[in-house]
N, C-alpha and C positions, 0 to 999 in steps of 0.2 A: 182327290178330284178337284179340278180347277173350276171356279165359278164361270158360268156361261158368258158373262160380260167381260171376261179377261181374254185378250187376244194373245195367244201363245204360238210361237213358231220355233220349230226345231232347227238348230244351227250346228254346223260343224265346230265353229269357234266363236267365242265371245270375248270382249275385252274385260279385263279384271275390274275396272271401275264399276261399282254398283253390283257386283256379283254376290250371290248367296249360294253357299255350297251345302250339300248334304255331307256332314262330316264323315260318314262312312267311306266316302270316296278317297279320302286321304290315306286310309289304311290299305287301300287297294293300289292306287296309282302314285302315292307319295305326295310330297308338298311341291311348292313352286321351285323351279330350278334357280337358285340364287346366283349361280354363275352367269346367268343371262342379265341380271341386274335391272335392266330397263329395256323395253321393246322386245316383243315376241315371247315374253314370259307367259302371257295369257294364252297365246297360240300353242305353245309347247304343252301347257297344262291341259288345255281343251282337247288337243289331239291325243294325249295320253288317256284322258277320260273316255274319248270315243273308242280308242283302241281296246280299252278294258270292257267295252260293251255298255257303258253308261250313255245316257242321252243328255244333251245340253239344250236348253230352251232360252229364248228371249221373250220377254213380256214387252210388247210394243207400245202400249199406251202410257207407260211411265217414262219420264224424261229425266236424264241426268245431264246437267250442263257440263260439257267437257271440252276444253279448248286444246287444240293441237298446235303447239309452237307459237310463233308470232307471224301470222299470215301476211304475205305481200302479194300484190296483184300487178299485172302488166297487161295492157291491151294488146290483143292480136286480132286484127280485122274487126269483126263484130263481137268478139268474146273477151271476157276478162279471164286471163289465165292466173291461177293462184298457186302458191307454194307455201308450205308450212314454215319455211325459214327457220328451221331448228338450228341450235348451236352446233359447233364443231363436235363437241363431245357426244351430243345426241345423235348426230349423223354417223359417227363412228360406230356406236352401239346398234343403231338401226341396221347398218350394213353387216356388221359382224354377226349379229344374231339372226338376221335374215338368211345369210348363207349357211350358217350352222343348221337352222331348221330345215332349209331346203334339202340339204344332204341327208339329214336324219330321217325325214318323213317322206321323201319322194317315193320310195318303194311302197309305202302303205297308203298314202293319200296323194297320188300323182296329180289329180285334177286341182286339188286345193293348192298345191305347190306351184303348178303352172300358172294358175290365176294370181297367186301371190307374186310370182316373178314378173308377170305382166305389169302389175301395179307398181312394183319396185322400179321397173324401167320407166314407167310413166312419171314416177316421182323424180327420177333423175332428169328426165326431159323438162319437167316443170322447174326444177332447180336451175338447170342451165339457162332457161329462158327468163326466169323471173328474178332470181337472187343475185346479189352483188358479189360475194366472195366465193364464186364458183370453184376456182382453182383449189383453194384451201379445203373446201368441203369434199371435192372429188378425191383429194389426197387422203383425207382421213377415212373416206369410204373405202378406198383401195386398201388402206392399212387394215380396216375392219374386215375386208374380204380375206386378206392374208392371215389375220389373227383368228378367223373363224375356225381354222383347222385345229387350233390349240384348245378350244373349249372342250371340257370333258363332259361326256354324257353322264349325267348324274345317276348314281345308283340309287334308285328311288325307294326300294324296299330293303 
């Protein structure tokens, strides 16, 4: 039982940073897919947990300081548009793993994947508007898309 003063919300996916796991889950769904290396490792694991019938929760009142990239900003009319300004290597893995997960989980979690694709497109638009080395980043993201077909679905158990 969770104490009354703890705010808990059930989530489809959570990020790995600050996670606590019931160790039983590993014998059912396996470990993290190491071929993903960085980005989407947590989404893959969370979706496998959900597929196996477990629930994932986020405790809202605890905060973990977590920085994404090296943010840059550019003014657009009245708003500041931001982009995470990740390195070329990180953009490659973000793209590769995003497309791998989209293909793998669209049939089971279509709404989550559609939402994730929307935000991926938004990230590309932010990158195009804010960041400097757009061409190089788009090239590595394209290569990530092509390479996403070669990632092996891990045999988890």
